[in-house]
PyMOL commands that place a pseudoatom at each C-alpha (Angstrom):
pseudoatom trace, name=CA, resn=MET, resi=1, chain=A, elem=C, hetatm=0, pos=[10.336, 18.464, -12.899]
pseudoatom trace, name=CA, resn=ILE, resi=2, chain=A, elem=C, hetatm=0, pos=[11.925, 18.442, -9.554]
pseudoatom trace, name=CA, resn=TYR, resi=3, chain=A, elem=C, hetatm=0, pos=[12.887, 14.952, -9.236]
pseudoatom trace, name=CA, resn=THR, resi=4, chain=A, elem=C, hetatm=0, pos=[15.350, 15.176, -12.346]
pseudoatom trace, name=CA, resn=ASP, resi=5, chain=A, elem=C, hetatm=0, pos=[17.134, 18.394, -11.369]
pseudoatom trace, name=CA, resn=SER, resi=6, chain=A, elem=C, hetatm=0, pos=[20.842, 18.045, -11.413]
pseudoatom trace, name=CA, resn=THR, resi=7, chain=A, elem=C, hetatm=0, pos=[21.871, 20.824, -9.691]
pseudoatom trace, name=CA, resn=ALA, resi=8, chain=A, elem=C, hetatm=0, pos=[19.867, 20.091, -6.367]
pseudoatom trace, name=CA, resn=GLU, resi=9, chain=A, elem=C, hetatm=0, pos=[22.191, 18.741, -3.366]
pseudoatom trace, name=CA, resn=TYR, resi=10, chain=A, elem=C, hetatm=0, pos=[19.335, 16.621, -2.773]
pseudoatom trace, name=CA, resn=ARG, resi=11, chain=A, elem=C, hetatm=0, pos=[17.157, 14.881, -5.242]
pseudoatom trace, name=CA, resn=VAL, resi=12, chain=A, elem=C, hetatm=0, pos=[13.780, 12.974, -5.448]
pseudoatom trace, name=CA, resn=LYS, resi=13, chain=A, elem=C, hetatm=0, pos=[13.131, 9.741, -6.947]
pseudoatom trace, name=CA, resn=PHE, resi=14, chain=A, elem=C, hetatm=0, pos=[9.933, 8.238, -7.144]
pseudoatom trace, name=CA, resn=TYR, resi=15, chain=A, elem=C, hetatm=0, pos=[9.585, 4.660, -6.292]
pseudoatom trace, name=CA, resn=LYS, resi=16, chain=A, elem=C, hetatm=0, pos=[8.711, 2.013, -9.323]
pseudoatom trace, name=CA, resn=ASP, resi=17, chain=A, elem=C, hetatm=0, pos=[7.410, -1.246, -9.297]
pseudoatom trace, name=CA, resn=ALA, resi=18, chain=A, elem=C, hetatm=0, pos=[9.729, -3.657, -10.375]
pseudoatom trace, name=CA, resn=LYS, resi=19, chain=A, elem=C, hetatm=0, pos=[7.090, -5.977, -12.591]
pseudoatom trace, name=CA, resn=THR, resi=20, chain=A, elem=C, hetatm=0, pos=[5.183, -2.799, -13.969]
pseudoatom trace, name=CA, resn=GLY, resi=21, chain=A, elem=C, hetatm=0, pos=[7.401, -0.100, -14.220]
pseudoatom trace, name=CA, resn=ARG, resi=22, chain=A, elem=C, hetatm=0, pos=[4.802, 1.945, -12.780]
pseudoatom trace, name=CA, resn=SER, resi=23, chain=A, elem=C, hetatm=0, pos=[5.365, 5.040, -10.283]
pseudoatom trace, name=CA, resn=LEU, resi=24, chain=A, elem=C, hetatm=0, pos=[2.037, 4.233, -8.174]
pseudoatom trace, name=CA, resn=VAL, resi=25, chain=A, elem=C, hetatm=0, pos=[3.391, 7.836, -6.096]
pseudoatom trace, name=CA, resn=LEU, resi=26, chain=A, elem=C, hetatm=0, pos=[3.515, 10.030, -9.178]
pseudoatom trace, name=CA, resn=GLU, resi=27, chain=A, elem=C, hetatm=0, pos=[0.042, 8.309, -10.101]
pseudoatom trace, name=CA, resn=TYR, resi=28, chain=A, elem=C, hetatm=0, pos=[-1.589, 9.359, -7.213]
pseudoatom trace, name=CA, resn=ILE, resi=29, chain=A, elem=C, hetatm=0, pos=[0.136, 12.887, -7.105]
pseudoatom trace, name=CA, resn=GLU, resi=30, chain=A, elem=C, hetatm=0, pos=[-1.047, 13.416, -10.666]
pseudoatom trace, name=CA, resn=GLY, resi=31, chain=A, elem=C, hetatm=0, pos=[-4.644, 12.526, -9.789]
pseudoatom trace, name=CA, resn=LEU, resi=32, chain=A, elem=C, hetatm=0, pos=[-4.877, 15.362, -7.730]
pseudoatom trace, name=CA, resn=SER, resi=33, chain=A, elem=C, hetatm=0, pos=[-6.693, 18.678, -8.478]
pseudoatom trace, name=CA, resn=ASP, resi=34, chain=A, elem=C, hetatm=0, pos=[-3.872, 20.994, -9.705]
pseudoatom trace, name=CA, resn=LYS, resi=35, chain=A, elem=C, hetatm=0, pos=[-4.200, 23.038, -6.348]
pseudoatom trace, name=CA, resn=GLU, resi=36, chain=A, elem=C, hetatm=0, pos=[-3.312, 19.992, -4.428]
pseudoatom trace, name=CA, resn=GLN, resi=37, chain=A, elem=C, hetatm=0, pos=[-0.442, 18.811, -6.889]
pseudoatom trace, name=CA, resn=ALA, resi=38, chain=A, elem=C, hetatm=0, pos=[1.022, 22.156, -6.852]
pseudoatom trace, name=CA, resn=LYS, resi=39, chain=A, elem=C, hetatm=0, pos=[1.229, 21.781, -2.555]
pseudoatom trace, name=CA, resn=VAL, resi=40, chain=A, elem=C, hetatm=0, pos=[2.553, 18.530, -2.776]
pseudoatom trace, name=CA, resn=PHE, resi=41, chain=A, elem=C, hetatm=0, pos=[5.302, 19.434, -5.299]
pseudoatom trace, name=CA, resn=LYS, resi=42, chain=A, elem=C, hetatm=0, pos=[5.774, 22.241, -2.960]
pseudoatom trace, name=CA, resn=TYR, resi=43, chain=A, elem=C, hetatm=0, pos=[6.393, 20.700, 0.366]
pseudoatom trace, name=CA, resn=ILE, resi=44, chain=A, elem=C, hetatm=0, pos=[8.908, 17.957, -1.850]
pseudoatom trace, name=CA, resn=GLU, resi=45, chain=A, elem=C, hetatm=0, pos=[10.781, 21.183, -2.633]
pseudoatom trace, name=CA, resn=PHE, resi=46, chain=A, elem=C, hetatm=0, pos=[10.972, 21.757, 0.890]
pseudoatom trace, name=CA, resn=LEU, resi=47, chain=A, elem=C, hetatm=0, pos=[12.206, 18.083, 1.439]
pseudoatom trace, name=CA, resn=ILE, resi=48, chain=A, elem=C, hetatm=0, pos=[15.008, 18.817, -1.101]
pseudoatom trace, name=CA, resn=VAL, resi=49, chain=A, elem=C, hetatm=0, pos=[15.808, 22.075, 0.452]
pseudoatom trace, name=CA, resn=ASN, resi=50, chain=A, elem=C, hetatm=0, pos=[15.716, 20.591, 3.828]
pseudoatom trace, name=CA, resn=LYS, resi=51, chain=A, elem=C, hetatm=0, pos=[18.061, 17.892, 3.384]
pseudoatom trace, name=CA, resn=GLY, resi=52, chain=A, elem=C, hetatm=0, pos=[15.036, 15.137, 3.423]
pseudoatom trace, name=CA, resn=TYR, resi=53, chain=A, elem=C, hetatm=0, pos=[14.171, 16.583, 7.330]
pseudoatom trace, name=CA, resn=LEU, resi=54, chain=A, elem=C, hetatm=0, pos=[11.176, 18.576, 7.926]
pseudoatom trace, name=CA, resn=GLU, resi=55, chain=A, elem=C, hetatm=0, pos=[9.690, 19.177, 11.811]
pseudoatom trace, name=CA, resn=GLU, resi=56, chain=A, elem=C, hetatm=0, pos=[6.072, 18.726, 12.409]
pseudoatom trace, name=CA, resn=PRO, resi=57, chain=A, elem=C, hetatm=0, pos=[3.403, 19.312, 11.309]
pseudoatom trace, name=CA, resn=TYR, resi=58, chain=A, elem=C, hetatm=0, pos=[5.120, 19.060, 7.524]
pseudoatom trace, name=CA, resn=SER, resi=59, chain=A, elem=C, hetatm=0, pos=[7.002, 15.785, 8.435]
pseudoatom trace, name=CA, resn=LYS, resi=60, chain=A, elem=C, hetatm=0, pos=[6.742, 12.852, 10.987]
pseudoatom trace, name=CA, resn=HIS, resi=61, chain=A, elem=C, hetatm=0, pos=[8.739, 9.697, 11.800]
pseudoatom trace, name=CA, resn=ILE, resi=62, chain=A, elem=C, hetatm=0, pos=[7.052, 6.553, 11.296]
pseudoatom trace, name=CA, resn=LYS, resi=63, chain=A, elem=C, hetatm=0, pos=[9.055, 3.739, 11.765]
pseudoatom trace, name=CA, resn=GLY, resi=64, chain=A, elem=C, hetatm=0, pos=[13.206, 2.968, 10.723]
pseudoatom trace, name=CA, resn=LYS, resi=65, chain=A, elem=C, hetatm=0, pos=[14.016, 4.790, 8.498]
pseudoatom trace, name=CA, resn=ILE, resi=66, chain=A, elem=C, hetatm=0, pos=[10.897, 5.725, 7.066]
pseudoatom trace, name=CA, resn=ARG, resi=67, chain=A, elem=C, hetatm=0, pos=[9.390, 9.430, 7.415]
pseudoatom trace, name=CA, resn=GLU, resi=68, chain=A, elem=C, hetatm=0, pos=[5.637, 10.795, 6.848]
pseudoatom trace, name=CA, resn=LEU, resi=69, chain=A, elem=C, hetatm=0, pos=[5.537, 14.321, 4.158]
pseudoatom trace, name=CA, resn=ARG, resi=70, chain=A, elem=C, hetatm=0, pos=[1.927, 15.786, 5.672]
pseudoatom trace, name=CA, resn=VAL, resi=71, chain=A, elem=C, hetatm=0, pos=[0.531, 17.770, 3.125]
pseudoatom trace, name=CA, resn=ASP, resi=72, chain=A, elem=C, hetatm=0, pos=[-3.249, 19.173, 4.117]
pseudoatom trace, name=CA, resn=PHE, resi=73, chain=A, elem=C, hetatm=0, pos=[-5.236, 20.474, 2.140]
pseudoatom trace, name=CA, resn=ALA, resi=74, chain=A, elem=C, hetatm=0, pos=[-8.848, 21.367, 3.020]
pseudoatom trace, name=CA, resn=ARG, resi=75, chain=A, elem=C, hetatm=0, pos=[-10.360, 18.193, 4.420]
pseudoatom trace, name=CA, resn=ASN, resi=76, chain=A, elem=C, hetatm=0, pos=[-7.787, 16.149, 2.595]
pseudoatom trace, name=CA, resn=ARG, resi=77, chain=A, elem=C, hetatm=0, pos=[-4.848, 14.879, 4.453]
pseudoatom trace, name=CA, resn=HIS, resi=78, chain=A, elem=C, hetatm=0, pos=[-2.179, 13.656, 1.438]
pseudoatom trace, name=CA, resn=ARG, resi=79, chain=A, elem=C, hetatm=0, pos=[0.647, 11.429, 3.265]
pseudoatom trace, name=CA, resn=VAL, resi=80, chain=A, elem=C, hetatm=0, pos=[3.791, 10.534, 1.219]
pseudoatom trace, name=CA, resn=LEU, resi=81, chain=A, elem=C, hetatm=0, pos=[6.083, 8.018, 3.305]
pseudoatom trace, name=CA, resn=TYR, resi=82, chain=A, elem=C, hetatm=0, pos=[9.523, 8.532, 2.061]
pseudoatom trace, name=CA, resn=PHE, resi=83, chain=A, elem=C, hetatm=0, pos=[13.391, 7.816, 3.385]
pseudoatom trace, name=CA, resn=ILE, resi=84, chain=A, elem=C, hetatm=0, pos=[16.449, 9.341, 2.429]
pseudoatom trace, name=CA, resn=PHE, resi=85, chain=A, elem=C, hetatm=0, pos=[18.656, 6.838, 0.510]
pseudoatom trace, name=CA, resn=ILE, resi=86, chain=A, elem=C, hetatm=0, pos=[22.498, 6.737, -0.401]
pseudoatom trace, name=CA, resn=LYS, resi=87, chain=A, elem=C, hetatm=0, pos=[23.983, 10.081, -2.177]
pseudoatom trace, name=CA, resn=ARG, resi=88, chain=A, elem=C, hetatm=0, pos=[21.417, 12.345, -1.112]
pseudoatom trace, name=CA, resn=THR, resi=89, chain=A, elem=C, hetatm=0, pos=[18.416, 10.708, -2.840]
pseudoatom trace, name=CA, resn=ILE, resi=90, chain=A, elem=C, hetatm=0, pos=[15.063, 11.014, -1.203]
pseudoatom trace, name=CA, resn=ILE, resi=91, chain=A, elem=C, hetatm=0, pos=[12.970, 8.082, -2.321]
pseudoatom trace, name=CA, resn=LEU, resi=92, chain=A, elem=C, hetatm=0, pos=[9.039, 8.479, -2.654]
pseudoatom trace, name=CA, resn=LEU, resi=93, chain=A, elem=C, hetatm=0, pos=[7.985, 5.001, -1.233]
pseudoatom trace, name=CA, resn=HIS, resi=94, chain=A, elem=C, hetatm=0, pos=[3.959, 5.360, -1.074]
pseudoatom trace, name=CA, resn=ALA, resi=95, chain=A, elem=C, hetatm=0, pos=[1.245, 7.932, -1.112]
pseudoatom trace, name=CA, resn=PHE, resi=96, chain=A, elem=C, hetatm=0, pos=[-2.222, 7.776, 0.326]
pseudoatom trace, name=CA, resn=LEU, resi=97, chain=A, elem=C, hetatm=0, pos=[-5.270, 9.645, 1.083]
pseudoatom trace, name=CA, resn=LYS, resi=98, chain=A, elem=C, hetatm=0, pos=[-5.061, 9.650, 5.154]
pseudoatom trace, name=CA, resn=LYS, resi=99, chain=A, elem=C, hetatm=0, pos=[-9.135, 8.782, 6.520]
pseudoatom trace, name=CA, resn=THR, resi=100, chain=A, elem=C, hetatm=0, pos=[-7.791, 7.840, 10.297]
pseudoatom trace, name=CA, resn=ALA, resi=101, chain=A, elem=C, hetatm=0, pos=[-6.349, 9.685, 13.128]
pseudoatom trace, name=CA, resn=LYS, resi=102, chain=A, elem=C, hetatm=0, pos=[-3.718, 7.031, 13.123]
pseudoatom trace, name=CA, resn=THR, resi=103, chain=A, elem=C, hetatm=0, pos=[-1.494, 6.154, 9.670]
pseudoatom trace, name=CA, resn=PRO, resi=104, chain=A, elem=C, hetatm=0, pos=[-3.086, 2.964, 9.183]
pseudoatom trace, name=CA, resn=ILE, resi=105, chain=A, elem=C, hetatm=0, pos=[-0.803, -0.051, 9.652]
pseudoatom trace, name=CA, resn=SER, resi=106, chain=A, elem=C, hetatm=0, pos=[-1.778, -1.174, 6.063]
pseudoatom trace, name=CA, resn=GLU, resi=107, chain=A, elem=C, hetatm=0, pos=[0.102, 1.913, 4.447]
pseudoatom trace, name=CA, resn=ILE, resi=108, chain=A, elem=C, hetatm=0, pos=[3.172, 1.720, 6.809]
pseudoatom trace, name=CA, resn=LYS, resi=109, chain=A, elem=C, hetatm=0, pos=[3.324, -1.808, 5.466]
pseudoatom trace, name=CA, resn=ARG, resi=110, chain=A, elem=C, hetatm=0, pos=[3.101, -1.071, 1.855]
pseudoatom trace, name=CA, resn=ALA, resi=111, chain=A, elem=C, hetatm=0, pos=[5.637, 1.500, 2.461]
pseudoatom trace, name=CA, resn=GLU, resi=112, chain=A, elem=C, hetatm=0, pos=[8.121, -0.703, 4.389]
pseudoatom trace, name=CA, resn=GLU, resi=113, chain=A, elem=C, hetatm=0, pos=[7.454, -3.488, 1.412]
pseudoatom trace, name=CA, resn=ASN, resi=114, chain=A, elem=C, hetatm=0, pos=[8.533, -1.048, -0.993]
pseudoatom trace, name=CA, resn=TYR, resi=115, chain=A, elem=C, hetatm=0, pos=[11.700, 0.442, 1.309]
pseudoatom trace, name=CA, resn=TYR, resi=116, chain=A, elem=C, hetatm=0, pos=[12.920, -3.386, 1.285]
pseudoatom trace, name=CA, resn=LYS, resi=117, chain=A, elem=C, hetatm=0, pos=[12.357, -3.301, -2.622]
pseudoatom trace, name=CA, resn=VAL, resi=118, chain=A, elem=C, hetatm=0, pos=[14.789, -0.302, -3.143]
pseudoatom trace, name=CA, resn=LEU, resi=119, chain=A, elem=C, hetatm=0, pos=[17.441, -1.687, -0.500]
pseudoatom trace, name=CA, resn=LYS, resi=120, chain=A, elem=C, hetatm=0, pos=[17.314, -5.108, -2.841]
pseudoatom trace, name=CA, resn=ASN, resi=121, chain=A, elem=C, hetatm=0, pos=[17.960, -3.333, -6.117]
pseudoatom trace, name=CA, resn=PRO, resi=122, chain=A, elem=C, hetatm=0, pos=[19.726, -0.052, -5.155]
pseudoatom trace, name=CA, resn=LYS, resi=123, chain=A, elem=C, hetatm=0, pos=[21.225, 0.545, -8.421]
pseudoatom trace, name=CA, resn=ILE, resi=124, chain=A, elem=C, hetatm=0, pos=[17.810, 1.560, -10.062]
pseudoatom trace, name=CA, resn=TYR, resi=125, chain=A, elem=C, hetatm=0, pos=[17.563, 4.308, -7.488]
pseudoatom trace, name=CA, resn=GLU, resi=126, chain=A, elem=C, hetatm=0, pos=[21.849, 5.440, -7.417]
pseudoatom trace, name=CA, resn=PRO, resi=127, chain=A, elem=C, hetatm=0, pos=[22.090, 8.866, -8.918]
pseudoatom trace, name=CA, resn=ARG, resi=128, chain=A, elem=C, hetatm=0, pos=[23.778, 8.854, -12.547]
for i in range(1, 128): cmd.bond("trace and resi %d" % i, "trace and resi %d" % (i + 1))
show_as sticks, trace
zoom trace
């Protein structure tokens, strides 16, 4: 899978809940149809190739270091909030289906909470 490729200059890691050990971002993506999953993973590959930065409409700055990967598929607007961590690691913080014109504040707050949890436990996400 792309997030374990050690040959890539940049790598992707999924945020994991410290209590449950679950990655809700990965679970969200795996819950999509095969075609939607393929498109999301393709955009994640684009993130790796482009060192974590894509121009609009593919990515957008949200707040602080948090950015939004924008994957539209038919009428579904999937969003993956992420940031670039130390040693060229892209951390995928939170994913959701966007249903409103603006990114809901509750979704941004969830990503922010995960961002701060990553900063408190950086060794979990550092490359080995």
